[in-house]
C-alpha positions in Angstrom: 111.6 -36.1 -123.8 112.6 -32.4 -123.5 111.4 -31.8 -127.1 107.9 -33.0 -126.2 107.9 -30.4 -123.4 108.9 -27.7 -125.8 105.9 -28.5 -128.0 103.6 -28.7 -125.1 105.0 -25.4 -123.7 104.5 -23.6 -127.0 100.9 -24.8 -127.3 100.0 -24.1 -123.7 101.8 -20.8 -123.3 100.9 -19.2 -126.6 98.3 -20.9 -128.7 96.0 -22.1 -126.0 95.8 -18.9 -123.9 94.2 -15.5 -124.2 94.2 -13.4 -126.2 94.4 -16.1 -128.9 93.1 -19.3 -127.3 93.1 -21.4 -130.5 92.2 -24.6 -128.6 89.8 -26.7 -130.8 90.3 -24.4 -133.8 92.9 -26.6 -135.6 94.1 -30.1 -135.6 97.4 -30.7 -134.0 99.7 -32.8 -136.1 102.7 -35.0 -135.5 105.9 -33.2 -134.5 108.2 -33.5 -137.5 111.3 -34.0 -135.3 109.6 -37.0 -133.7 109.5 -38.6 -137.2 113.1 -37.3 -137.9 114.3 -39.2 -134.8 113.1 -42.4 -136.4 114.7 -41.4 -139.7 118.1 -40.6 -138.4 118.2 -43.1 -135.5 120.5 -41.1 -133.2 121.1 -42.8 -129.9 119.3 -41.6 -126.8 121.7 -40.0 -124.2 120.6 -42.7 -121.8 119.0 -46.0 -122.8 116.6 -45.8 -119.8 114.9 -43.0 -121.6 113.6 -45.3 -124.3 109.8 -45.7 -124.5 107.5 -47.7 -126.7 107.3 -44.7 -129.0 110.7 -43.0 -128.6 113.6 -45.2 -129.4 116.0 -42.5 -130.7 117.0 -39.0 -129.8 115.5 -36.0 -131.6 118.0 -34.5 -134.1 118.6 -30.8 -134.0 116.7 -29.0 -136.8 119.8 -27.8 -138.5 121.3 -31.3 -138.4 118.2 -32.8 -140.0 118.2 -30.1 -142.7 121.9 -30.6 -143.5 121.5 -34.4 -143.7 118.4 -34.2 -145.9 119.8 -31.5 -148.2 123.6 -32.1 -148.3 124.1 -30.6 -151.7 121.4 -27.9 -151.8 119.9 -25.1 -149.6 116.2 -24.8 -150.5 115.4 -22.7 -147.5 118.1 -20.2 -148.5 119.9 -20.1 -145.1 123.3 -20.3 -146.6 124.7 -22.7 -144.0 123.6 -20.6 -141.1 120.4 -21.6 -139.1 119.9 -18.5 -136.9 117.0 -20.1 -134.9 114.7 -17.2 -135.4 111.0 -17.9 -136.0 111.0 -17.3 -139.7 114.3 -19.2 -140.3 113.0 -22.1 -138.1 109.7 -22.2 -140.0 111.4 -22.2 -143.4 113.9 -24.9 -142.5 111.3 -27.0 -140.7 108.9 -26.8 -143.7 111.6 -28.2 -146.0 112.5 -31.0 -143.5 108.8 -31.9 -143.2 108.2 -31.9 -147.0 111.3 -34.1 -147.6 110.4 -36.5 -144.8 106.9 -36.7 -146.2 108.0 -37.3 -149.8 110.2 -40.1 -148.6 107.3 -41.7 -146.7 108.9 -41.0 -143.3 106.3 -38.4 -142.0 102.6 -38.5 -141.8 101.1 -35.4 -140.1 98.1 -37.3 -138.8 100.1 -40.2 -137.3 99.7 -39.4 -133.7 101.4 -42.4 -132.2 103.6 -41.4 -129.4 101.9 -38.0 -129.0 103.4 -35.8 -126.4 100.4 -35.2 -124.3 
């Protein structure tokens, strides 16, 4: 559940406030880590957290990247995910593309949406 809050926080704190206020200017899409949770099937820390839409824990971005690309490094992070905006964006884009190519991610599938 905490990851839903991170997405909501980012949207509400930055993209949907002045001076930008991009509300209604783009379509929100499915959180890739929501799809990654279904792909990796990591257990939730407490079974009582399970909902109709969330059966598994969100993996960490670097975990998902390492599992999806065990023998390569397309984002060029050389084994170190520094959790800076550019690094996160590069790694997340490769995770998204890989999940999509394997039929595990559809950006417009909004089931289980965080809001």
